[in-house]
FIVOFI-35257 format. One record per atom (N, C-alpha, C): x, y, z; residue in one letter. Coordinates in steps of 0.02 Angstrom, whole numbers, padded with zeros to 5 digits, always signed. Last residue first. Layout:
! residues N
XYZa/...
END
This chain:
! residues 344
-01204+00152-00381x/-01234+00118-00438x/-01303+00092-00422x/-01177+00189-00252x/-01200+00241-00299x/-01232+00209-00359x/-01132+00066-00204x/-01191+00098-00174x/-01221+00151-00220x/-01018+00044-00281x/-01074-00002-00288x/-01138+00029-00261x/-00938+00148-00231x/-00955+00145-00303x/-01017+00101-00314x/-00928+00106-00099x/-00964+00169-00114x/-00984+00170-00188x/-00850-00009-00116x/-00918-00014-00087x/-00959+00048-00102x/-00733+00044-00167x/-00771-00002-00208x/-00843-00008-00182x/-00694+00120-00054x/-00708+00153-00118x/-00750+00108-00164x/-00670+00021+00044x/-00725+00068+00051x/-00744+00102-00014x/-00587-00088+00069x/-00615-00077+00001x/-00676-00033+00004x/-00517-00101+00183x/-00588-00121+00186x/-00623-00112+00119x/-00393-00048+00147x/-00398-00119+00165x/-00470-00144+00163x/-00430+00087+00130x/-00404+00048+00074x/-00413-00027+00087x/-00470+00120+00260x/-00517+00129+00204x/-00495+00088+00143x/-00354+00096+00332x/-00413+00055+00345x/-00463+00060+00288x/-00270+00197+00278x/-00252+00125+00273x/-00314+00082+00280x/-00339+00312+00319x/-00331+00298+00248x/-00315+00224+00236x/-00322+00301+00457x/-00390+00299+00429x/-00388+00283+00354x/-00183+00315+00465x/-00215+00253+00487x/-00285+00246+00457x/-00175+00447+00424x/-00145+00395+00382x/-00174+00327+00400x/-00235+00504+00533x/-00266+00514+00468x/-00240+00462+00418x/-00142+00471+00630x/-00207+00438+00632x/-00248+00449+00568x/-00036+00556+00592x/-00026+00483+00594x/-00094+00447+00592x/-00098+00679+00611x/-00076+00659+00543x/-00067+00583+00541x/-00116+00675+00751x/-00174+00680+00706x/-00156+00658+00635x/+00018+00671+00794x/-00028+00616+00810x/-00088+00616+00764x/+00066+00796+00752x/+00093+00735+00722x/+00047+00675+00734x/-00084+00899+00738x/-00017+00885+00763x/+00006+00819+00732x/-00186+01012+00644x/-00164+00943+00659x/-00093+00941+00686x/-00251+01126+00608x/-00209+01128+00669x/-00183+01059+00689x/-00329+01089+00502x/-00270+01129+00489x/-00223+01130+00549x/-00384+00918+00511x/-00385+00987+00537x/-00322+01024+00516x/-00385+00820+00356x/-00377+00831+00427x/-00384+00904+00446x/-00457+00715+00239x/-00441+00785+00254x/-00441+00794+00330x/-00421+00587+00128x/-00434+00603+00199x/-00412+00675+00211x/-00478+00497-00007x/-00450+00561+00013x/-00471+00575+00085x/-00476+00377-00126x/-00477+00384-00053x/-00441+00449-00035x/-00577+00413-00271x/-00514+00397-00239x/-00522+00406-00164x/-00676+00496-00341x/-00653+00430-00362x/-00583+00414-00337x/-00790+00565-00220x/-00737+00572-00270x/-00706+00504-00282x/-00878+00523-00122x/-00906+00544-00186x/-00854+00556-00239x/-00810+00583+00032x/-00850+00534-00005x/-00875+00564-00071x/-00672+00603+00117x/-00709+00641+00066x/-00745+00590+00022x/-00662+00571+00288x/-00659+00542+00220x/-00701+00584+00173x/-00570+00671+00404x/-00635+00650+00375x/-00624+00623+00305x/-00450+00628+00533x/-00480+00670+00482x/-00546+00641+00457x/-00405+00584+00669x/-00363+00597+00611x/-00393+00645+00561x/-00450+00544+00790x/-00490+00525+00732x/-00454+00542+00666x/-00366+00594+00887x/-00378+00522+00887x/-00412+00499+00822x/-00373+00731+00876x/-00314+00697+00847x/-00323+00622+00845x/-00481+00772+00951x/-00489+00768+00878x/-00432+00728+00845x/-00531+00699+01096x/-00472+00725+01063x/-00478+00716+00988x/-00631+00636+01164x/-00643+00705+01145x/-00584+00737+01107x/-00577+00510+01191x/-00640+00515+01153x/-00651+00585+01126x/-00468+00540+01272x/-00456+00516+01203x/-00519+00523+01161x/-00532+00575+01391x/-00491+00625+01356x/-00481+00604+01283x/-00591+00451+01420x/-00633+00511+01410x/-00595+00563+01371x/-00479+00369+01437x/-00526+00355+01383x/-00570+00415+01368x/-00424+00427+01551x/-00386+00430+01489x/-00432+00417+01429x/-00519+00393+01645x/-00508+00463+01630x/-00471+00471+01564x/-00500+00254+01644x/-00564+00282+01623x/-00557+00355+01604x/-00367+00242+01692x/-00384+00219+01625x/-00450+00248+01599x/-00382+00304+01826x/-00342+00335+01773x/-00359+00309+01703x/-00443+00238+01929x/-00486+00278+01884x/-00448+00304+01824x/-00337+00183+01995x/-00384+00137+01961x/-00429+00174+01913x/-00283+00300+02046x/-00244+00261+01997x/-00289+00214+01958x/-00381+00334+02136x/-00370+00377+02078x/-00330+00341+02024x/-00364+00232+02230x/-00426+00236+02191x/-00419+00278+02129x/-00236+00265+02280x/-00248+00201+02246x/-00312+00201+02204x/-00263+00399+02334x/-00220+00389+02276x/-00231+00321+02242x/-00330+00436+02445x/-00371+00411+02390x/-00330+00393+02328x/-00231+00485+02525x/-00264+00423+02545x/-00303+00392+02488x/-00205+00601+02453x/-00152+00550+02459x/-00182+00483+02478x/-00324+00667+02472x/-00304+00648+02404x/-00251+00594+02406x/-00318+00692+02608x/-00370+00648+02582x/-00353+00623+02512x/-00210+00782+02614x/-00206+00716+02648x/-00258+00667+02621x/-00265+00890+02529x/-00206+00851+02510x/-00201+00784+02546x/-00366+00973+02562x/-00385+00908+02536x/-00326+00862+02524x/-00300+01089+02595x/-00333+01052+02649x/-00352+00981+02627x/-00259+01127+02465x/-00209+01112+02517x/-00239+01069+02573x/-00381+01150+02404x/-00338+01097+02378x/-00286+01076+02429x/-00424+01259+02482x/-00461+01196+02483x/-00420+01138+02458x/-00335+01355+02443x/-00333+01331+02512x/-00369+01265+02518x/-00378+01372+02312x/-00311+01346+02324x/-00304+01319+02395x/-00506+01421+02337x/-00498+01359+02299x/-00430+01329+02312x/-00476+01539+02409x/-00515+01486+02440x/-00506+01419+02404x/-00404+01622+02319x/-00372+01594+02378x/-00409+01536+02408x/-00428+01597+02140x/-00445+01624+02206x/-00412+01587+02264x/-00428+01450+02038x/-00439+01522+02046x/-00453+01539+02119x/-00416+01315+02017x/-00355+01351+02038x/-00368+01425+02051x/-00533+01260+01976x/-00496+01225+02028x/-00437+01265+02055x/-00573+01343+01874x/-00611+01344+01935x/-00574+01309+01993x/-00478+01312+01772x/-00482+01380+01800x/-00516+01380+01868x/-00505+01177+01746x/-00438+01198+01767x/-00440+01266+01802x/-00639+01185+01705x/-00620+01146+01764x/-00552+01167+01791x/-00624+01267+01590x/-00666+01288+01646x/-00646+01251+01711x/-00546+01191+01503x/-00521+01256+01528x/-00558+01277+01590x/-00634+01083+01485x/-00568+01071+01512x/-00538+01136+01541x/-00744+01150+01429x/-00752+01114+01492x/-00684+01101+01525x/-00691+01201+01308x/-00714+01247+01360x/-00717+01211+01428x/-00670+01084+01235x/-00613+01126+01253x/-00631+01173+01310x/-00803+01043+01221x/-00755+01000+01254x/-00694+01040+01278x/-00854+01151+01148x/-00880+01137+01215x/-00831+01093+01254x/-00782+01140+01028x/-00774+01200+01069x/-00798+01188+01141x/-00828+01018+00978x/-00757+01025+00995x/-00746+01084+01041x/-00963+01055+00958x/-00946+01000+01003x/-00873+01005+01026x/-00947+01155+00861x/-00977+01171+00926x/-00960+01118+00978x/-00895+01081+00755x/-00853+01133+00787x/-00881+01154+00854x/-01005+00997+00727x/-00941+00969+00746x/-00898+01020+00782x/-01109+01089+00695x/-01117+01039+00748x/-01049+01015+00773x/-01052+01157+00586x/-01067+01194+00647x/-01074+01145+00706x/-01047+01051+00495x/-00985+01084+00515x/-00995+01123+00580x/-01183+01020+00480x/-01137+00971+00507x/-01072+01002+00531x/-01233+01138+00421x/-01256+01116+00486x/-01208+01068+00519x/-01158+01136+00299x/-01157+01194+00344x/-01176+01173+00415x/-01185+01013+00236x/-01118+01029+00259x/-01113+01088+00306x/-01337+00933+00298x/-01299+00972+00249x/-01232+00992+00279x/-01344+00765+00369x/-01362+00836+00365x/-01323+00869+00309x/-01364+00622+00468x/-01363+00649+00400x/-01384+00722+00400x/-01282+00510+00559x/-01317+00574+00568x/-01309+00613+00503x/-01293+00339+00577x/-01273+00392+00531x/-01315+00454+00545x/-01346+00266+00677x/-01276+00252+00659x/-01248+00306+00614x/-01448+00324+00815x/-01435+00314+00744x/-01362+00297+00733x/-01454+00342+00949x/-01516+00321+00916x/-01507+00309+00841x/-01356+00380+01044x/-01345+00322+01000x/-01407+00297+00965x/-01367+00494+01114x/-01390+00433+01148x/-01385+00372+01103x/-01331+00593+01027x/-01284+00578+01081x/-01304+00514+01119x/-01447+00593+00947x/-01382+00574+00918x/-01334+00553+00973x/-01543+00642+01031x/-01548+00572+01008x/-01482+00547+00980x/-01499+00773+01045x/-01500+00730+01105x/-01507+00656+01086x/-01513+00826+00914x/-01447+00813+00942x/-01447+00768+01003x/-01648+00729+00838x/-01621+00790+00868x/-01553+00774+00898x/-01689+00653+00687x/-01656+00645+00752x/-01632+00714+00775x/-01818+00583+00584x/-01781+00641+00608x/-01749+00626+00676x/-01795+00408+00535x/-01830+00472+00541x/-01785+00529+00563x/-01726+00295+00508x/-01761+00298+00573x/-01795+00364+00586x/-01703+00193+00372x/-01713+00262+00392x/-01754+00264+00456x/-01619+00094+00297x/-01646+00086+00364x/-01653+00156+00395x/-01669+00111+00122x/-01622+00119+00178x/-01658+00108+00245x/-01745+00116+00012x/-01736+00050+00042x/-01687+00052+00101x/-01854+00264+00023x/-01796+00225+00000x/-01794+00156+00033x/-01951+00341+00074x/-01971+00299+00018x/-01914+00253-00005x/-01883+00414+00169x/-01937+00370+00192x/-01959+00321+00138x/-01800+00492+00089x/-01771+00439+00131x/-01824+00389+00154x/-01894+00580+00032x/-01853+00536-00010x/-01825+00478+00030x/-01947+00645+00146x/-01991+00607+00101x/-01952+00558+00058x/-01832+00706+00198x/-01867+00656+00237x/-01911+00613+00192x/-01805+00801+00101x/-01759+00744+00107x/-01792+00688+00147x/-01909+00889+00130x/-01908+00855+00065x/-01861+00795+00066x/-01873+00929+00260x/-01939+00899+00247x/-01940+00860+00181x/-01745+00984+00240x/-01754+00927+00284x/-01820+00891+00269x/-01772+01092+00152x/-01726+01039+00133x/-01738+00976+00175x/-01856+01170+00233x/-01883+01140+00171x/-01838+01083+00148x/-01816+01122+00404x/-01816+01167+00346x/-01848+01133+00286x/-01924+01046+00533x/-01863+01059+00495x/-01871+01108+00438x/-02066+00933+00539x/-02018+00979+00568x/-01958+00990+00521x/-02146+00834+00489x/-02159+00902+00464x/-02111+00954+00493x/-02109+00718+00556x/-02091+00726+00486x/-02100+00797+00460x/-02043+00748+00723x/-02100+00741+00677x/-02079+00753+00605x/-01933+00781+00801x/-01940+00713+00776x/-01994+00705+00722x/-01837+00931+00769x/-01894+00895+00798x/-01900+00827+00766x/-01738+00987+00697x/-01755+01019+00761x/-01817+00988+00793x/-01626+00859+00631x/-01680+00908+00627x/-01692+00938+00696x/-01540+00742+00534x/-01533+00793+00587x/-01587+00847+00577x/-01598+00584+00506x/-01593+00650+00475x/-01593+00703+00530x/-01516+00428+00519x/-01558+00479+00550x/-01545+00546+00517x/-01505+00261+00480x/-01493+00328+00453x/-01542+00376+00486x/-01424+00117+00538x/-01481+00162+00545x/-01461+00232+00521x/-01354-00014+00438x/-01346+00047+00477x/-01409+00090+00479x/-01349-00169+00439x/-01402-00124+00415x/-01400-00059+00455x/-01223-00219+00484x/-01256-00246+00425x/-01308-00199+00396x/-01072-00152+00524x/-01143-00147+00541x/-01183-00167+00479x/-00933-00146+00509x/-00966-00211+00509x/-01038-00210+00530x/-00860-00032+00495x/-00882-00048+00563x/-00919-00115+00567x/-00824-00025+00359x/-00776-00005+00411x/-00795-00030+00480x/-00936-00074+00284x/-00868-00098+00273x/-00821-00085+00331x/-01047-00007+00339x/-01048-00080+00329x/-00977-00107+00324x/-01008+00126+00332x/-01019+00096+00398x/-01019+00020+00393x/-01000+00144+00190x/-00943+00155+00233x/-00951+00117+00300x/-01132+00121+00149x/-01078+00079+00122x/-01016+00084+00167x/-01194+00227+00217x/-01212+00158+00234x/-01157+00110+00210x/-01138+00336+00149x/-01124+00325+00220x/-01140+00255+00242x/-01194+00323+00023x/-01121+00318+00030x/-01103+00304+00103x/-01329+00344+00057x/-01308+00281+00026x/-01233+00271+00033x/-01322+00476+00109x/-01343+00420+00152x/-01321+00353+00123x/-01288+00550-00004x/-01242+00548+00054x/-01258+00487+00098x/-01407+00531-00076x/-01344+00502-00101x/-01291+00498-00046x/-01494+00603+00005x/-01507+00532-00007x/-01443+00497-00032x/-01436+00729-00007x/-01436+00696+00059x/-01451+00621+00052x/-01461+00754-00142x/-01392+00749-00118x/-01390+00712-00052x/-01598+00765-00146x/-01568+00706-00177x/-01494+00698-00158x/-01615+00892-00085x/-01638+00831-00052x/-01606+00768-00080x/-01461+00987-00101x/-01528+00969-00124x/-01550+00906-00087x/-01361+01101-00003x/-01379+01035-00029x/-01450+01035-00058x/-01230+01194+00031x/-01297+01203+00003x/-01317+01139-00034x/-01108+01142+00072x/-01148+01181+00120x/-01220+01190+00096x/-01012+01011+00062x/-01066+01041+00022x/-01114+01077+00069x/-00912+00987+00161x/-00896+00987+00089x/-00948+01024+00048x/-00948+00981+00299x/-00915+01039+00271x/-00901+01041+00197x/-00998+00860+00344x/-00973+00907+00393x/-00930+00962+00361x/-01151+00778+00306x/-01088+00804+00284x/-01062+00852+00337x/-01121+00651+00422x/-01116+00670+00351x/-01167+00725+00337x/-01050+00562+00550x/-01083+00625+00534x/-01068+00643+00462x/-01073+00408+00622x/-01043+00442+00564x/-01084+00504+00549x/-01035+00358+00785x/-01087+00384+00740x/-01052+00421+00683x/-00992+00231+00901x/-00973+00275+00845x/-01033+00295+00802x/-01085+00243+01056x/-01054+00204+01003x/-01037+00251+00945x/-01119+00352+01138x/-01095+00290+01168x/-01058+00247+01117x/-01055+00512+01084x/-01107+00460+01085x/-01077+00397+01113x/-00970+00622+01028x/-01008+00622+01091x/-01069+00575+01088x/-00900+00620+00903x/-00871+00589+00962x/-00916+00583+01024x/-00930+00565+00746x/-00955+00613+00794x/-00941+00586+00863x/-00815+00538+00617x/-00846+00511+00678x/-00868+00568+00723x/-00859+00600+00453x/-00814+00592+00509x/-00851+00563+00569x/-00861+00642+00284x/-00889+00598+00335x/-00838+00588+00391x/-00908+00760+00165x/-00857+00740+00214x/-00891+00699+00269x/-00960+00735-00004x/-00976+00747+00066x/-00918+00724+00110x/-00994+00799-00172x/-00958+00759-00123x/-00979+00777-00052x/-01134+00791-00283x/-01093+00831-00237x/-01056+00784-00189x/-01173+00692-00377x/-01183+00763-00390x/-01138+00807-00347x/-01094+00559-00455x/-01112+00587-00391x/-01118+00663-00400x/-01152+00541-00627x/-01101+00552-00575x/-01133+00569-00509x/-01272+00415-00684x/-01234+00477-00689x/-01184+00483-00632x/-01330+00293-00670x/-01375+00350-00675x/-01339+00416-00682x/-01221+00206-00656x/-01264+00201-00715x/-01310+00261-00725x/-01097+00320-00584x/-01138+00260-00583x/-01180+00258-00647x/-00941+00387-00540x/-00994+00383-00591x/-01031+00317-00585x/-00867+00499-00427x/-00886+00430-00442x/-00945+00430-00491x/-00779+00640-00496x/-00830+00611-00453x/-00845+00539-00474x/-00599+00669-00504x/-00667+00667-00530x/-00715+00634-00481x/-00465+00688-00481x/-00493+00621-00474x/-00561+00615-00506x/-00442+00824-00517x/-00393+00772-00533x/-00419+00701-00528x/-00555+00905-00482x/-00518+00916-00544x/-00479+00853-00565x/-00594+00853-00357x/-00642+00856-00412x/-00607+00863-00480x/-00476+00868-00285x/-00505+00801-00292x/-00555+00800-00350x/-00462+01007-00290x/-00414+00965-00324x/-00440+00894-00335x/-00572+01045-00211x/-00569+01066-00281x/-00520+01022-00320x/-00534+00987-00087x/-00597+00968-00120x/-00595+00985-00194x/-00416+01056-00061x/-00414+00983-00069x/-00477+00959-00105x/-00470+01186-00053x/-00420+01170-00104x/-00416+01095-00115x/-00555+01178+00057x/-00582+01196-00008x/-00535+01178-00064x/-00460+01146+00158x/-00513+01099+00140x/-00542+01114+00071x/-00290+01160+00162x/-00350+01198+00146x/-00405+01152+00120x/-00222+01011+00243x/-00221+01076+00211x/-00289+01108+00202x/-00187+00891+00284x/-00216+00934+00335x/-00219+01005+00309x/-00213+00746+00183x/-00191+00815+00190x/-00225+00849+00248x/-00183+00599+00092x/-00197+00627+00158x/-00171+00699+00160x/-00238+00476-00022x/-00209+00543-00013x/-00231+00571+00054x/-00204+00310-00084x/-00242+00358-00043x/-00202+00423-00037x/-00125+00231-00166x/-00194+00209-00153x/-00236+00260-00114x/-00019+00277-00305x/-00034+00275-00233x/-00108+00257-00225x/-00016+00271-00438x/+00049+00266-00404x/+00042+00267-00328x/-00128+00292-00515x/-00119+00226-00487x/-00051+00216-00453x/-00155+00419-00553x/-00114+00379-00599x/-00099+00309-00572x/-00225+00469-00443x/-00260+00462-00507x/-00222+00414-00554x/-00122+00477-00349x/-00178+00430-00339x/-00213+00416-00404x/-00045+00576-00409x/-00014+00511-00395x/-00068+00457-00384x/-00133+00683-00408x/-00120+00650-00472x/-00085+00582-00462x/-00125+00721-00274x/-00188+00694-00299x/-00178+00657-00366x/+00006+00771-00269x/-00013+00712-00230x/-00076+00679-00256x/-00007+00882-00352x/+00041+00829-00370x/+00023+00765-00333x/-00103+00955-00279x/-00119+00930-00345x/-00071+00874-00368x/-00036+00982-00155x/-00102+00950-00157x/-00115+00918-00225x/+00081+01046-00190x/+00085+00981-00156x/+00019+00944-00158x/+00067+01114-00359x/+00063+01119-00286x/+00066+01049-00255x/+00068+01126-00494x/+00123+01089-00464x/+00125+01098-00388x/-00035+01208-00527x/-00042+01137-00546x/+00014+01094-00517x/-00100+01337-00479x/-00042+01302-00452x/-00047+01227-00465x/-00222+01375-00538x/-00159+01407-00559x/-00098+01366-00538x/-00320+01298-00476x/-00314+01297-00549x/-00245+01322-00571x/-00296+01335-00344x/-00293+01264-00363x/-00284+01257-00438x/-00322+01470-00348x/-00254+01448-00335x/-00245+01375-00354x/-00460+01470-00366x/-00418+01497-00420x/-00345+01474-00410x/-00509+01426-00243x/-00509+01380-00299x/-00465+01404-00356x/-00398+01513-00127x/-00462+01485-00148x/-00454+01442-00211x/-00301+01539+00026x/-00312+01540-00047x/-00375+01502-00066x/-00268+01527+00156x/-00311+01584+00138x/-00325+01588+00064x/-00181+01422+00167x/-00248+01415+00198x/-00295+01470+00176x/-00092+01402+00010x/-00101+01424+00078x/-00173+01416+00103x/-00011+01282-00082x/-00074+01320-00078x/-00086+01337-00005x/+00148+01281-00159x/+00109+01268-00098x/+00046+01311-00100x/+00261+01203-00276x/+00213+01254-00256x/+00173+01231-00196x/+00346+01097-00311x/+00375+01162-00294x/+00327+01213-00266x/+00364+00941-00261x/+00308+00984-00283x/+00327+01055-00263x/+00442+00784-00263x/+00449+00857-00269x/+00386+00889-00296x/+00426+00665-00142x/+00406+00682-00210x/+00405+00758-00216x/+00516+00555-00043x/+00498+00625-00053x/+00484+00636-00127x/+00469+00410+00046x/+00494+00438-00016x/+00471+00510-00022x/+00497+00284+00164x/+00476+00353+00153x/+00509+00380+00090x/+00504+00156+00245x/+00482+00165+00175x/+00454+00234+00162x/+00653+00153+00344x/+00581+00167+00339x/+00562+00180+00267x/+00790+00138+00353x/+00750+00078+00339x/+00675+00090+00333x/+00806+00278+00454x/+00841+00222+00422x/+00796+00162+00414x/+00759+00390+00515x/+00717+00360+00462x/+00750+00301+00428x/+00745+00494+00642x/+00780+00432+00627x/+00737+00392+00578x/+00731+00668+00594x/+00704+00605+00621x/+00749+00547+00603x/+00779+00774+00527x/+00775+00781+00600x/+00751+00717+00634x/+00763+00752+00394x/+00829+00738+00422x/+00830+00743+00498x/+00638+00803+00365x/+00645+00730+00373x/+00711+00712+00406x/+00668+00936+00345x/+00628+00917+00403x/+00634+00843+00417x/+00742+00924+00227x/+00773+00956+00285x/+00735+00937+00349x/+00649+00868+00141x/+00707+00829+00160x/+00741+00858+00222x/+00559+00976+00128x/+00537+00913+00157x/+00596+00871+00181x/+00642+01074+00068x/+00607+01088+00131x/+00588+01023+00166x/+00683+01013-00051x/+00732+01034-00002x/+00701+01044+00067x/+00556+00988-00118x/+00601+00934-00098x/+00651+00955-00044x/+00397+01041-00076x/+00463+01064-00100x/+00518+01018-00073x/+00299+00885-00075x/+00311+00955-00058x/+00377+00978-00088x/+00244+00733-00009x/+00244+00778-00066x/+00252+00851-00043x/+00294+00576+00034x/+00288+00644+00060x/+00296+00693+00003x/+00226+00425+00032x/+00254+00472-00015x/+00241+00543+00012x/+00256+00278+00118x/+00227+00345+00122x/+00264+00391+00075x/+00218+00109+00130x/+00258+00159+00094x/+00221+00226+00095x/+00196+00042+00296x/+00170+00057+00229x/+00215+00110+00196x/+00232+00013+00426x/+00275-00010+00372x/+00248+00002+00302x/+00171+00048+00545x/+00136+00003+00500x/+00177-00021+00441x/+00263+00125+00624x/+00215+00079+00656x/+00187+00028+00608x/+00342+00199+00534x/+00374+00158+00585x/+00326+00106+00614x/+00246+00266+00462x/+00291+00220+00427x/+00324+00172+00476x/+00192+00345+00566x/+00150+00296+00531x/+00194+00244+00496x/+00300+00427+00601x/+00269+00384+00651x/+00228+00329+00618x/+00319+00494+00479x/+00373+00451+00506x/+00344+00402+00557x/+00199+00565+00471x/+00215+00515+00420x/+00269+00467+00444x/+00213+00650+00581x/+00159+00601+00579x/+00171+00546+00529x/+00323+00727+00537x/+00328+00687+00598x/+00274+00633+00600x/+00268+00792+00424x/+00324+00745+00416x/+00330+00699+00477x/+00166+00865+00487x/+00151+00823+00429x/+00206+00770+00420x/+00225+00944+00586x/+00183+00887+00606x/+00169+00839+00549x/+00313+01025+00491x/+00336+00990+00551x/+00290+00933+00571x/+00308+01106+00380x/+00295+01034+00370x/+00308+00992+00432x/+00153+01174+00447x/+00190+01134+00398x/+00264+01153+00395x/+00058+01218+00536x/+00129+01220+00556x/+00173+01179+00510x/-00062+01194+00472x/-00045+01263+00490x/+00029+01270+00506x/-00029+01064+00346x/-00053+01091+00410x/-00033+01164+00421x/+00033+01034+00215x/-00038+01043+00227x/-00055+01083+00289x/+00148+00987+00154x/+00140+01060+00163x/+00067+01077+00178x/+00145+00855+00129x/+00192+00877+00180x/+00185+00951+00196x/+00020+00751+00104x/+00036+00820+00087x/+00080+00849+00142x/+00055+00586+00073x/+00044+00635+00127x/+00066+00704+00101x/-00005+00439-00001x/+00023+00506-00012x/+00006+00550+00048x/+00034+00272+00020x/-00009+00327+00042x/+00028+00392+00033x/+00026+00111-00041x/+00063+00174-00044x/+00015+00231-00027x/+00043-00060+00000x/+00000+00000+00000x/+00044+00062+00000x/
END
């Protein structure tokens, strides 16, 4: 398996991009193609112990910044994003991973890979699919940012692709599809939601109806289906709340003289409770991991004719490594072939 990594993707490029690729090559032994300005990438790579690791640098002289738009994708044909995407198109790699400009990666995927084509035509719009972390069991959130303005038929197509993904990646035979709305009743929601409800209800999918956020967190569905604008806001709000809670707890435990005095007075009790705290440590670690975006790596861009994983711009090395892991699993599980069949 060969996986392309955009070495110039993240906000702090190429440091976490290269470090994550080295970690992945060391753990799994897959061939990783690091794409970017050769001198820059090799200089960063020299900071790591890479003897015997299957890492190859592919020269791409241009870089697309986070503040650039689709015009830059057209103009910079030798950017790290486009060179990497063409490697997948030409069959020289099985997947592409980037923590770069989402709009640029999306545009390049459409230009260089194209959309999946079925007997009825091409996929109309792509969608980003990622794990929604605040639920008892994994839930796939679609779309979380690729297509902000959707038609009802787009949501139906997103659902079919999502079902194929969940079946292959998670082994769920008949995934439940829930439509994100502000109420459970069929007549609730925007015009888009109401019209999409009618299409989904008539389909052969395991459609469980409208789901509010509280139902999503309680595991009432396997797939939370929505447009890219709503999904992106949902995901970013969830991440912001998790970050706020950690900051809030830290601040409240240390602010003011009374709180600090209380910690001092509690010290003997804390020492006595140390064995219990040690036993709780694995559970606390699991909670932190569940809310850590770096654990999930990135989102799969569904609907384009290739495996493309898009990560956070703020990705650290761990996030890049896990995005590569996600790409590996998608290739091993033949997710692309399953999505092609679902669209057909």
